[in-house]
Every structure is written in structure tokens, then in C-alpha cells.
C-alpha positions in Angstrom: 72.4 123.4 60.3 76.0 122.5 60.5 77.1 119.1 59.6 79.6 117.4 61.9 82.5 115.5 60.4 83.9 112.6 62.4 87.5 111.9 62.5 88.9 108.4 63.2 91.6 107.9 65.7 93.9 105.0 65.5 95.7 103.8 68.6 99.0 102.0 68.1 98.8 98.5 69.6 102.2 99.0 71.2 100.8 102.0 73.1 97.8 100.0 74.2 100.0 97.2 75.6 102.0 99.8 77.5 98.8 101.3 78.9 97.6 97.9 79.9 100.9 97.1 81.6 100.7 100.4 83.6 97.1 99.7 84.5 98.0 96.3 85.9 100.9 97.9 87.8 98.4 100.4 89.3 96.1 97.6 90.3 98.9 95.7 92.0 99.9 99.0 93.7 96.4 99.5 95.0 96.4 96.1 96.7 100.0 95.6 97.9 101.3 99.1 98.4 98.2 100.5 100.0 98.2 97.8 102.6 101.9 98.5 103.3 101.3 102.2 103.4 98.4 101.8 105.9 100.7 99.8 108.1 103.4 102.5 107.9 100.7 105.1 108.6 99.8 103.3 111.9 103.5 103.0 112.9 104.2 106.6 112.1 101.1 107.9 113.9 101.9 105.9 117.0 105.5 107.2 117.0 104.5 110.8 116.5 101.8 110.6 119.1 104.2 109.2 121.7 106.6 112.0 120.9 104.0 114.8 121.2 101.9 113.6 124.1 102.4 115.5 127.4 104.6 113.4 129.6 103.4 114.4 133.1 103.5 110.8 134.4 104.2 108.9 131.2 101.0 106.9 131.8 99.3 108.5 128.8 102.3 107.9 126.5 102.5 104.2 127.6 98.8 103.8 126.8 99.3 104.7 123.1 99.4 101.7 120.9 99.0 100.8 117.3 98.0 97.5 115.6 96.9 96.1 112.3 93.4 94.7 111.9 93.3 93.1 108.4 93.6 95.9 105.9 93.3 98.6 108.6 95.6 100.1 111.2 94.3 101.2 114.6 96.0 103.7 116.8 94.6 104.5 120.2 95.3 106.0 123.6 93.7 103.8 126.2 94.1 106.0 129.3 90.6 107.0 130.4 91.6 110.7 130.4 93.2 110.6 126.9 90.4 112.5 125.1 90.4 115.3 127.7 94.1 115.9 127.1 93.6 115.7 123.3 90.6 118.0 123.0 90.6 120.0 126.3 87.6 120.5 128.5 84.8 123.1 129.1 85.3 126.3 127.2 88.8 125.2 126.1 87.7 122.3 123.9 89.5 122.6 120.6 88.0 120.7 117.6 90.3 122.0 114.9 92.1 118.7 114.4 88.8 116.9 113.9 87.8 119.5 111.3 91.0 118.9 109.4 90.3 115.2 109.3 86.6 115.5 108.4 85.4 114.0 111.7 82.1 115.3 113.1 82.5 117.7 116.0 79.9 115.8 117.9 82.5 113.1 118.5 84.6 115.5 120.7 81.7 117.4 122.2 81.2 114.5 124.6 84.6 115.4 126.2 83.7 118.9 127.3 83.0 117.5 130.7 80.1 117.9 133.1 82.0 120.1 135.6 83.2 123.6 134.9 86.8 122.6 134.4 88.5 124.4 131.6 91.7 122.5 130.6 93.4 123.6 127.4 93.7 121.1 124.6 97.1 119.5 124.2 96.7 117.6 120.9 99.0 114.7 120.3 97.0 111.9 118.5 94.8 113.5 115.8 97.5 115.9 114.6 99.9 112.9 114.4 97.3 110.9 112.4 96.9 113.9 110.0 100.6 114.3 109.5 101.1 110.6 108.8 98.1 110.6 106.4 99.7 113.5 104.4 103.0 111.5 104.3 101.1 108.4 103.1 99.3 110.3 100.4 102.6 111.8 99.2 104.2 108.4 99.1 101.3 106.9 97.1 101.3 109.8 94.7 105.0 109.4 94.1 104.6 105.7 93.5 101.7 106.3 91.1 103.7 108.9 89.2 106.6 106.5 88.8 104.3 103.8 87.4 102.6 106.1 84.8 105.9 107.7 83.5 
């Protein structure tokens, strides 16, 4: 049998203090910056959705709104036909944006419609949310990298 030899590792107290300082900065970042980034996500998602939404009558665009609810941001389109525009109807239902965000397909399945009306999907909300989420994650990664340098 082989005998294992143990090696001791000594950590410089100055390095430990620097690590502790960076950990505290990360903790502050997680509370303060994440809340700010969530708010920016909501604003960005709302703006992008309003830019992308089909503007037949502008009613759907005007129904898009965003708001903060505590540590969360909510973006919604309140027009009763909003999901039919987003996902399409009948055979034309497109669930790819839901897949990208990890949302169950059953959510959009309810919008296929009871009549045989096949309207193409014209996504505006979920693709905007996904783009804003990618931007938020990039911002957070950049901030974390700056802290741990």
C-alpha cells in the first residue's frame, strides 16, 4: 500500500482579507445590483415589445406595460387577443420562444383556439424578454468580473 504524504498550505492573511473584501462586494452586488438589473430588464423588455408588436391598430402596443412588484418586474400585454398574436393559432402555433425560456409548452397550448383559424405567430413579448434577459446576464457577469479582478 502506498502511503500518502500531506502537504500543508499556508494562506497569506493579506490574501484572505482581499478575498473577504471581494466576497462582501459580491454579496452587496447580489442584493443591490440584481434588484437594479431586474428593473432594467422590465424596462428593456417593455420597450422592445412595444417596438416589435404588430401595429395594426396600436391597441395591442398600448396594452403593453411593465411595473415593479417588490424584487420582481412584471411585463404584460393586457389586450385579450395578445397571446394569439404572440403564439399564433391552430396549426400555426409557434412555441419556440417558450422553449428558449424554459416555459412549459402547455402554457401556450391553450391559445390554439377552438375554431379552425390558423393565424401565424407574430412574437413580440417573449423574444423581447429573452433578449433583455441575455443583456441582464451579460451585465451581471461583467460586474462580477470587475469585482473579482
